[in-house]
C-alpha positions in Angstrom: 28.2 -3.6 25.7 27.9 -1.5 22.6 26.0 -3.0 19.6 24.7 -1.8 16.2 21.1 -2.5 15.5 20.5 -4.4 12.2 16.7 -3.9 12.4 14.3 -1.3 13.8 13.4 -2.4 17.3 10.7 -0.8 19.3 11.9 0.9 22.5 15.6 0.3 21.5 16.2 2.2 18.3 16.3 2.2 14.5 18.5 0.3 12.0 22.2 1.5 12.3 21.9 3.0 15.8 24.7 2.3 18.1 23.3 1.6 21.5 24.6 0.4 24.9 22.9 -2.7 26.3 23.7 -5.1 29.0 26.2 -7.9 28.0 23.7 -10.7 28.6 21.0 -9.1 26.6 23.4 -8.5 23.7 25.1 -12.0 23.8 22.1 -14.1 24.5 19.3 -12.4 22.6 20.1 -9.5 20.2 23.2 -10.9 18.5 22.1 -14.6 18.1 18.7 -13.7 16.5 20.4 -11.2 14.1 19.0 -8.0 15.5 22.4 -6.6 16.4 26.1 -6.8 15.7 29.0 -6.0 18.1 30.1 -2.4 17.6 33.5 -3.0 16.0 35.1 -0.5 13.7 34.6 -2.9 10.7 30.9 -3.5 11.5 30.3 0.3 11.9 31.7 0.9 8.4 29.7 -1.9 7.0 26.4 -0.6 8.5 27.2 2.9 7.3 27.5 1.6 3.7 24.2 -0.3 4.0 22.6 2.8 5.5 23.7 4.9 2.5 22.3 2.4 0.0 19.0 2.2 1.9 18.7 6.0 1.8 19.2 6.0 -2.0 16.7 3.2 -2.5 14.2 5.0 -0.2 14.6 8.3 -2.2 14.0 6.4 -5.4 10.9 4.7 -4.1 9.5 8.0 -2.8 10.1 9.6 -6.2 8.4 6.8 -8.1 5.4 6.8 -5.7 5.1 10.5 -6.0 5.0 10.3 -9.8 2.4 7.6 -9.7 0.3 9.6 -7.2 0.3 12.6 -9.5 -0.8 10.5 -12.4 -3.6 8.8 -10.4 -4.9 11.5 -8.2 -8.4 12.5 -9.1 -8.8 9.8 -11.7 -12.4 8.8 -12.4 -13.0 5.1 -12.9 -16.5 4.1 -14.2 -17.8 0.6 -13.8 -20.9 -0.4 -15.7 -22.5 -3.4 -14.0 -25.7 -5.4 -13.9 -28.0 -4.3 -11.2 -31.4 -5.2 -9.7 -34.3 -2.8 -10.1 -33.6 -1.5 -6.6 -30.1 -0.4 -7.6 -28.2 -3.2 -5.9 -25.3 -4.9 -7.7 -25.6 -8.6 -8.5 -21.9 -8.9 -7.6 -19.6 -6.4 -6.0 -16.6 -4.2 -6.9 -13.5 -5.1 -5.0 -10.0 -3.7 -4.6 -8.9 -6.3 -7.2 -11.4 -4.9 -9.7 -10.2 -1.4 -9.1 -6.5 -2.4 -9.6 -7.4 -4.1 -12.9 -9.3 -1.1 -14.1 -6.4 1.2 -13.2 -4.0 -1.1 -15.1 -6.2 -1.2 -18.2 -7.1 2.5 -18.1 -3.8 4.2 -17.0 -1.3 1.3 -17.6 -0.1 1.5 -14.0 0.1 -1.6 -11.9 -1.1 -1.2 -8.3 -1.0 -3.9 -5.7 -4.6 -4.5 -4.6 -3.6 -4.5 -1.0 -2.7 -0.8 -1.3 -6.3 0.1 -2.3 -8.1 0.9 0.9 -11.8 -0.1 0.9 -13.5 -1.1 4.1 -15.8 -3.5 2.3 -16.5 -4.3 -1.3 -18.8 -1.8 -3.1 -22.3 -3.2 -3.7 -24.4 -0.1 -4.5 -24.7 2.3 -7.4 -23.0 5.6 -6.8 -19.7 7.5 -6.5 -17.0 6.6 -4.0 -13.8 8.2 -3.1 -11.1 5.5 -2.7 -7.7 6.1 -1.1 -4.7 4.3 -2.5 -1.6 4.1 -0.2 1.3 4.0 -2.6 4.3 4.2 -0.2 4.5 5.1 3.5 3.0 8.6 3.6 2.3 8.9 -0.1 -1.4 8.5 -0.9 -3.8 9.5 -3.7 -7.5 9.5 -4.2 -9.4 7.8 -7.0 -13.1 8.3 -7.7 -15.0 5.1 -8.5 -18.4 5.5 -10.1 -20.7 2.5 -10.4 -23.4 2.9 -13.0 -26.1 0.4 -14.1 -25.5 -1.2 -17.4 -28.1 0.2 -19.9 -27.9 -2.9 -22.1 -29.5 -5.2 -19.5 -33.1 -6.1 -20.1 -35.5 -3.9 -18.2 -38.6 -5.4 -16.5 -41.6 -4.9 -18.7 -44.6 -3.3 -17.1 -47.7 -5.1 -18.2 -51.0 -3.4 -17.4 -54.0 -5.7 -16.8 
């Protein structure tokens, strides 16, 4: 039986592909759960229209992500934080903090889940952080963590 896939299915095909499967597999599994439609002329035209609109939306998303990547690539974000005398942070810098800093600095809203840090940053220094904006479009941001000079320093008292 010929069916049109309505979703990307591993080992079968991508959205809009017309494939030939066994009747029982199509009628009892693919069609009832909404993963496929029978390959009728009307369904084929409908899927082609949906495919065209998805391609346009995809192109728009890629263009927007590329523009954001150009604006953000190489941006340096500086965090001034309270630290211990050994250089350890009292808190940590997370992907949420980085997203908020980008929003306040560049006026670009980034989903914190797209900022790829293995663990929160807890030491003074410079870190290169990758932001995955859309599928294969990525950019790198440099996060620098510096001690806050305003914090009271330990007084050395000689006896």
